[in-house]
Every structure is written in C-alpha cells, then in structure tokens.
GUPAMAR-657484 format. One record per residue (C-alpha): x, y, z; residue in one letter. Coordinates in steps of 0.5 Angstrom, whole numbers, plus 2048, in hexadecimal, padded with zeros to 3 digits. Layout:
N
XYZa ...
***
This chain:
600
8FA86A979x 8F286697Bx 8EC86C97Cx 8EC86A983x 8F386B984x 8F3872980x 8ED873985x 8F087398Bx 8F7877988x 8F387D987x 8F087D98Dx 8F687C990x 8F888198Cx 8F288698Fx 8F3886995x 8FB889995x 8F788E992x 8F8894995x 8F1896998x 8ED89C996x 8ED8A299Bx 8E98A29A1x 8EA8A59A8x 8EE89E9AAx 8F389E9A4x 8F38A69A5x 8F68A49ADx 8FB89F9AAx 8FD8A49A4x 8FF8AA9ABx 9038A49AFx 9068A19A8x 90389A9A9x 8FF89A9A3x 90189599Dx 900892997x 90089198Fx 8FF89998Cx 900896985x 901890980x 90088C97Ax 8FC887978x 900883973x 8FD87E96Ex 8FC878972x 8F887B976x 8FD87D97Cx 8FE883980x 906887980x 90688C986x 90A892984x 90989698Ax 907896991x 90589C995x 90A89B999x 90F89C994x 9128A2993x 9118A298Cx 90B8A0989x 90C89E981x 90589E97Cx 905898976x 90689C970x 8FE89B96Ex 8FD8A0974x 9008A6970x 8FF8A8969x 9048A7963x 9088AD964x 9098AC96Cx 9108A996Dx 9128A4972x 9158A8977x 90E8AC976x 90A8A6978x 90F8A5980x 90D8AA986x 9138AB98Ax 9108AC991x 9188AB993x 91A8B3993x 9148B4999x 91A8B499Fx 9158B49A5x 9108AF9A6x 90B8B19A8x 90B8B69A2x 90B8B099Dx 9078AC9A1x 9018B299Fx 9048B3998x 9028AB997x 8FC8AC99Ax 8FA8B2994x 8FC8AE98Ex 8F98A7991x 8F38AB992x 8F38AF98Cx 8F48A7987x 8ED8A598Bx 8EB8AB986x 8ED8A9980x 8F38AE97Ex 8F78AD97Ax 8FF8AB97Bx 9018B2978x 8FC8B697Dx 8FE8B1983x 9058B4981x 9048BA982x 9008BA988x 9068B698Bx 90B8BC989x 9088C298Bx 9078BD992x 90E8BD992x 9108C4990x 90A8C6996x 90E8C299Bx 9158C499Ax 9128CB99Ax 9108CA9A1x 9178C69A2x 91A8CC9A2x 9178CF9A8x 9178CC9AFx 9128D19B0x 90D8CE9AAx 90F8C89ACx 90C8C99B4x 9068CC9B2x 9058C79ACx 8FE8C99A7x 8FA8CF9AAx 8F88D59A6x 8FE8D99A9x 9048D49A6x 8FE8D499Fx 8FF8DA99Ex 9078DB99Ex 9078D699Ax 9028D9995x 9078DF996x 90C8DB995x 90A8D998Ex 9098E098Cx 90F8E298Cx 9118DC988x 9138DC980x 9138D897Bx 9188D8974x 9148D996Ex 9198DB967x 91F8DE96Bx 91A8E296Fx 9188E2975x 9108E2978x 90D8E197Ex 9098D997Ex 9028DA97Ax 8FC8DA97Ex 8FB8D397Cx 9028D097Fx 9018D4986x 8F98D1985x 8FD8CA985x 9018CB98Ax 8FC8CD98Fx 8F88C898Ex 8FD8C4991x 8FC8C7998x 8F38C5997x 8F68BF995x 8F98BE99Cx 8F38C099Fx 8EE8BC99Cx 8F28B599Dx 8F68B69A2x 8F28BA9A8x 8F38B49AEx 8FB8B59ACx 8FE8B99B2x 9018BD9ACx 8FA8C19AAx 8F88C59AEx 8F28CA9ABx 8EF8CB9A4x 8F48CF9A0x 8EF8D599Ex 8E88D49A1x 8E58DA99Dx 8EA8D9996x 8ED8D3992x 8F38D198Ex 8F18D5988x 8EE8DC98Cx 8F68DB990x 8F98DB989x 8F58E1986x 8F08DF982x 8EA8E3984x 8E88E9980x 8EB8EC979x 8F18E697Ax 8EC8E197Bx 8E88E3975x 8EE8E3971x 8F18DD973x 8EA8DA970x 8E88DE96Bx 8EE8DC967x 8F18D7964x 8F88D6967x 8FB8D2961x 8FD8D795Bx 8FC8D6954x 9028D494Fx 9028D994Ax 9028D9944x 9098DC943x 90B8D6947x 9068D1944x 9078D293Cx 90F8D193Dx 90F8CA941x 90A8C893Dx 90D8C8936x 9138C6939x 9108C093Dx 90C8BD937x 9138BD933x 9148B8938x 90E8B4937x 90F8B4930x 9168B2930x 9158AC934x 9168A6930x 91D8A992Fx 91F8AC936x 91D8A4939x 9218A1932x 9288A6936x 9258A393Cx 92A8AA93Fx 9288AC946x 9288B4946x 9238B493Fx 91F8AD943x 91F8B1949x 91B8B7946x 9178B2941x 9148AF948x 9138B794Bx 90F8B9944x 90A8B3944x 9098B594Dx 9088BC94Ax 9038BA944x 8FF8B6949x 8FF8BA94Fx 8FC8C0949x 8F88BC946x 8F58BA94Bx 8F48BD952x 8F68B8955x 8FA8B995Cx 9028B695Bx 9018AE960x 8FB8AD95Ax 8FF8AE955x 9058AA958x 8FF8A595Ax 8FD8A4952x 8FE89C94Fx 900899949x 8FB89B944x 8F689D949x 8F28A1943x 8EC8A093Fx 8E98A593Bx 8E18A5938x 8DE8AA933x 8D88AE932x 8D68B292Dx 8DD8B2929x 8E08B392Ex 8E68AF932x 8E68B093Ax 8EC8AC93Ex 8EB8A9946x 8F18A9949x 8F18A3950x 8F58A4956x 8F38A495Dx 8F18AA962x 8F38AB968x 8F18B3968x 8EA8B196Ax 8E88AA96Ax 8ED8A3969x 8EB89F963x 8EB8A095Cx 8E98A6958x 8EA8A9951x 8EC8B094Ex 8EB8B3946x 8F08B4943x 8F38B693Bx 8F68B1937x 8FD8B4938x 8FD8B2941x 8FB8AB93Dx 9018AA939x 9048AE93Fx 9028A7943x 9048A293Ex 90B8A693Ex 90D8A6944x 90A89E945x 91089D940x 9158A2944x 91489D94Ax 914896947x 91A895949x 91A896950x 914892950x 91788C94Ex 91C88D954x 91688E959x 912887956x 91A884958x 91B88795Fx 913886961x 91587E95Fx 91C87E964x 917882969x 91287C968x 918878969x 91A87A970x 91487B972x 914883973x 90D884974x 90F88C974x 91288D96Ex 90D88896Ax 90888D96Cx 90C89396Ax 90E890963x 90688D962x 904895963x 90889795Ex 908893959x 907895952x 90689C954x 9098A194Fx 90E8A4952x 9128A0955x 9188A2958x 9208A095Bx 9218A2963x 9278A5962x 9288A3969x 92689B96Ax 92789A962x 91F897962x 91B89895Ex 91589D961x 9108A295Ex 9138A995Cx 9128AE961x 90C8B4962x 9118B9965x 9178B7960x 9128B995Ax 90F8C095Ex 9158C2962x 91B8C095Bx 9188BD955x 9138C3954x 9188C9955x 91D8C5950x 9188C694Bx 9178CD94Cx 91F8CE94Cx 91F8CA944x 91B8D0943x 91E8D6946x 9188D794Cx 9198D8952x 9128D5953x 9118D195Ax 90E8CC957x 90A8C895Ax 9068C0959x 8FF8C495Dx 8FF8CB959x 8FD8C6953x 8F78C4956x 8F48CC957x 8F88CD950x 8F38C794Cx 8ED8CA950x 8ED8D094Ex 8EF8CF946x 8EA8CA947x 8E58D0948x 8E88D4944x 8E68D093Ex 8DF8D0941x 8DF8D693Fx 8E28D7939x 8E98D993Ax 8EE8D393Bx 8F48D8939x 8F98D2938x 8FA8CA938x 8F48CA933x 8F78C592Fx 8F88C0935x 8F18C2938x 8ED8C0933x 8E78BD938x 8E88C293Bx 8E08C693Bx 8DA8C793Fx 8D98C0940x 8DF8BF945x 8DA8C194Bx 8D58BD948x 8DA8B7947x 8DD8B894Fx 8D68B9952x 8D28B394Fx 8D78AE94Fx 8D88AB956x 8DF8A8954x 8E28AE954x 8E58B3958x 8E08B795Cx 8E58BB95Fx 8E88BD959x 8E18BF957x 8DF8C395Cx 8E78C795Bx 8E48C8953x 8DE8CB957x 8E28CF95Bx 8E68D2956x 8E18D3952x 8DD8D7956x 8E48DB958x 8E58DC951x 8DE8DF950x 8DF8E4955x 8E58E6953x 8E28E894Dx 8DC8EC950x 8DF8EF955x 8E38F294Fx 8DD8F494Bx 8DC8F9952x 8E28FC952x 8E290494Fx 8E890294Bx 8E68FC947x 8E48FE941x 8DE8F993Ex 8D88FA939x 8D28F7937x 8CB8F7937x 8C78FA93Dx 8CA8F4942x 8D08F8941x 8CD8FF941x 8C98FE949x 8D08FA94Bx 8D490294Ax 8CF90694Bx 8CE902952x 8D5902953x 8D6909954x 8D090A958x 8D490C95Ex 8CE90D963x 8CC904961x 8D3904963x 8D3907969x 8CC90296Bx 8D08FC96Ax 8D68FF96Dx 8DC8FE967x 8DC8FD960x 8DE8F6961x 8D88F4966x 8D38F7960x 8D78F395Bx 8D58ED95Fx 8CE8EE960x 8CD8F095Ax 8D18EB956x 8CF8E5959x 8C98E5956x 8CB8E694Fx 8CD8DF94Bx 8D28DF946x 8D58DB940x 8D98DC93Cx 8D78DE934x 8DE8DE931x 8DE8E5930x 8DB8E8936x 8D68E593Cx 8CF8E493Bx 8CC8E5942x 8C58E2940x 8C38DD945x 8C18D9940x 8C48D7939x 8C88DC935x 8C58DC92Ex 8C78E292Bx 8D08E192Bx 8CF8E992Bx 8D28EB933x 8D48F2930x 8CC8F492Ex 8C88EF933x 8C48F3938x 8C78EB93Cx 8CE8ED939x 8D48EF93Cx 8DB8F0939x 8E38F193Dx 8EB8F293Cx 8EB8EA93Bx 8E78EB935x 8EB8EF933x 8F08E992Fx 8E98E792Cx 8E78EE929x 8EE8EF927x 8EF8E9923x 8E78EB91Fx 8EB8F191Dx 8EF8EE919x 8EB8EA917x 8E68F0914x 8ED8F3912x 8EF8ED90Ex 8E88ED90Bx 8E88F4909x 8EE8F3905x 8EB8ED900x 8E88EF8F9x 8E48E98F8x 8DF8E98FEx 8DA8EF8FAx 8D68F58FDx 8D38F1901x 8D98EE904x 8DC8F4905x 8D78F6908x 8D68F190Dx 8DD8F190Fx 8DD8FA910x 8D78F8915x 8DB8F2918x 8E18F7918x 8DC8FD91Cx 8DA8F8921x 8E18F6923x 8E38FE923x 8DD900928x 8DF8FA92Cx 8E78FB92Dx 8E590392Dx 8E1902934x 8E68FD937x 8EB903936x 8EF901930x 8F290592Bx 8F0902925x 8F390691Fx 8FA905924x 8F78FC923x 8F68FD91Cx 8FD90091Ax 9008FC91Ex 8FB8F591Bx 8FD8F9915x 9058F9916x 9048F1918x 8FF8EE914x 9018F390Ex 8F98F590Cx 8F78FB909x 8F08FC90Bx 8EB8FF906x 8E6903908x 8E1903905x 
***
C-alpha cells in the first residue's frame, strides 16, 4: 500500500469513528441514531480492523486495553442484558462518556454492572419506572441497597460501605451525563453524596480511610507456605523432567508465590513478565536484581521492581515450564497470519514470550494465565497443601511485602531473612531515586512504614505495656499516667498520637533509638534516647543465653568472667523491667542448653 493510499485509508477510518460526546451526539444518543466505531486494532500493514460499533449491543476491547490478568470475557461490555430501550441508550452514553475520560476496561465494566443492577431494580416496580430518577426514588433505592447482604466465608454480612458507594455512584453518573433523557428528573441527592448515602461519614468514614483493608499474611501461614513452595523450586529440574501435571502446576504456583511475595507486584504485573526480563547490578558488594514488566494500574509502559535472586530463579523456571505453550503459540500465529485472522494475530502477539502462558479449557487456545484463577483457586490450593484455612489472595502479598520491608528497615525482619538479603535501609532510597521503579509501590512502603511506626509508638503509651530505657522511656511512662493531661487531649490514643508524631524512631537491634540524629551508643537500655519494649525480648533472651555460656567457660580469666557477669546483670535488669521472671527463664535455659551458671 502506498503512502497516499494509507493516508486515505486512515482518513476514511477516522471518519467512521463514533464522535466525541457533545450536544449533537447526545441528541442522537437519545433518539437512538448515534453510530460509529468504538473499538478497533491497528494492523501491522497500517490498516485498521473494527472490533465494535456504538450501535452494537456488545463492545469488544482489544487485549492491549486490559492487563495481562484480564480474561477475554472481561474485555467485553454487554448491553443486551438491559431490556428497556431508553435505559440501554443511557447506559451506552454513560459508558461512552467514561471511555473519553480514559477509564480502564475493568472500571467501565463496573460502571455498566452497577447501572444494570439499578435498572433491574427500577423495572421491578411500575411506580419507580413512572417516576424516573428523582430524589424520592433514589431514597427508595438507598433503602433497598441497605437491605442487601453478601456471603463471606459462609457468613452473611451487610454490604460494605465501599460496595454501596459504587452502587450509588451509578445514580450520580446518570444525573451527570443523562440529564437530557426523559428518565432523569432531578439530582438523586442534591445536599448529599453517594459516599454519605452509603454511610461513609463520621467515625465510619474515619474507620474506612484509617485502616488498611488488606490483611498481612501472618507468619503462622506464611512460613509453612514458604517452606513448601521453596521445596518445589529446589526440585524444579526433577519436576520438569518428570512432566507430572499436578507437580508442574504446584511448581508454577510456587514460582508465582515467590514473585508476588518478594517484589510487591500486583498479579497482572507478574503475569506480564517475559522470559529473561530482569537485570542485575552490584553496589557495595550487594547484588540487586531488577525485574521489568508492564503496569496498567497507574500508567502504561515498562517499569521495574527490585527483587532478590530467588525471584529471578522463579522467572527462569516459569520460562522453562511455558516453553511448550510458546512453541504452540508460534505455530498458531503462523496459521492466523495465513488466514488473515487479524484479531487473533494481534492477541497472540500481545502474549508471545510471556512466562505465564496457559491453555484455555474451552477453546484449547494459548492464552495468559487468568489472574482470577490464581487468586480464587491456585493460591487457596497452596494453603490446603499446608493444612491452612487462611483465605490467601494475590493482593495480600503487596501489603505483606511492604510490611516486611518496613520491619527490615526497622531492624526486625522476623523471618525469611535468608532470601531477602537485599532488604535493608537502602530499599526505600532505591525506590525514591529511581524513576523506573514502581512509584506507587514506594508510596505503599512509606504508608506501611507510618502504620508500623504508629503501632509501635501507640503501644508505648498503653499503661499495661512494659517499656524500659533512658530518659525518653521514663518520660513516656510518666506522661501516660497523667490523667489530667489525657483529659486535655480527649483520650489516651489522641494524646499518644500528639506526642509520638514528634518522636523519630530507628532500631538498634536491642531496642529503639529516638535521637533525631544517628545513634552512636547502641545501648537503648541506658541511653537517654533509648527505649526497649517487648518486641526486643528475643534479643535480650538470646544475650542472656550467651552470657550464661560465657560464665561456664574456664579459660576467659577473671576479667572475662567479670564482663560476663556484668552482661548478665544488664540482661536481667532489662528482662525484669519487661515483666519477665528471670529466675524461671534461667531455669528453662539451663534445661534446654544444659548450662551450669557459676556465680562470682
């Protein structure tokens, strides 16, 4: 095709596209005469192929408009489910207007679903249909939604305020975009809002925005899962050679588990990884790995995530697992090109060379593994393998990742430290100063850091929480007993927030340092800026064991024995201040370690 022919083709195609939302196009949308191309793909030869038109009841979006976790069915908007002609026209106009605001396919689908739910309720009542959208009928819909329930883990619960808010936003969308339709009479709530109608006000609103909704995977669940999945990675060569289906699926799931856990990626970002899409660099004798994939959440384009070496191992294993499917994909691509099946060519090219390929059970075609399959079936199946009833899902890994990073930077990595070697105080700095890294994940790290620090400081001000240390610890213990001061702030919690907001915190391993400069003494049990709380009991218990073992040695001399005795007394003082019965602890240590303490 010549350049002139290509320009003419493009001009002809552009002329067929559905017009931008305007007064004239709105009039045509109301009378049903609006038409034009809604979605399309551009072919390699410069031509275009139409996927759907405004007048169609089903709008199909190209694979490139979804994330790697988006299924083919999720790329379709079906207006046929709305039986009333005027309501269908309103739904199309709202969705078309939202498309021009660059909403994602998933968000558009949610908009349509909530409109459809509202319209079904309207059609169930002749009176409501007659009245249309008014403050009166909107109030009736709010009352109806408040009676709805959902089933969670076998328990019937009222709808969450966030769910109700989305349902009520559907009415606001109708009023915003469809005022010219006969059905829309007035603002659903002129003096209110969808969130307020859903109950997001006062303390309920504070509760919603103040606490993370996503749970952190508890250590009791996480550690057995890590042990199980790591064993599969260690046996990868054996499993790949045997080609057993069950073992291969668990190996695949284990790889995805480690990618989610050690990077903070979302599931669609993991599913978007290609073979060998990682690099490494060494700084100060520490090797950092960077995984490249596409994020559709906040921007379109390539981004990078810091990862430990085990994540790169998981990528290589997934690449080997998907090799047969990649070979089939390439054969299918040749056939699709030969038959001029441009949609299939486009689809296959979008997923080629990805590590999370799968075969559709219905069509037997090669596709990207479904994010819903991973979250709803495969991750819960991993929990079953370790006899856990934890409701594991992909989005929990992101917050768990952030929480572990924060604890690492605060000096308390709790578990998995052998695999998270690079999780140090440099983690947030690396994210802060590298524009290629996931900016939203950096914000998640900071948000989790504030939450963890606030939790630690809030504990210090609780009357029944034992703390010890220098002047700062003594001041906190004095303040938290001051009843008059608590009355001034309104509550102990508010007082704790007021005081703790100005207290810096960093870990010394044995305790917390609240100095606003770097810690130099490393003795939080005696330094004026030091605080030791129950989080440090394992460290001080370990120190006590060490001193007891030193006291047992017969070749350290009097000076060494005196130093060990002094160390024991220091440990005993701290442990006693934290509410530990030291004599009972020493007896337990003697029984466990077979240590006979020699007192000087």
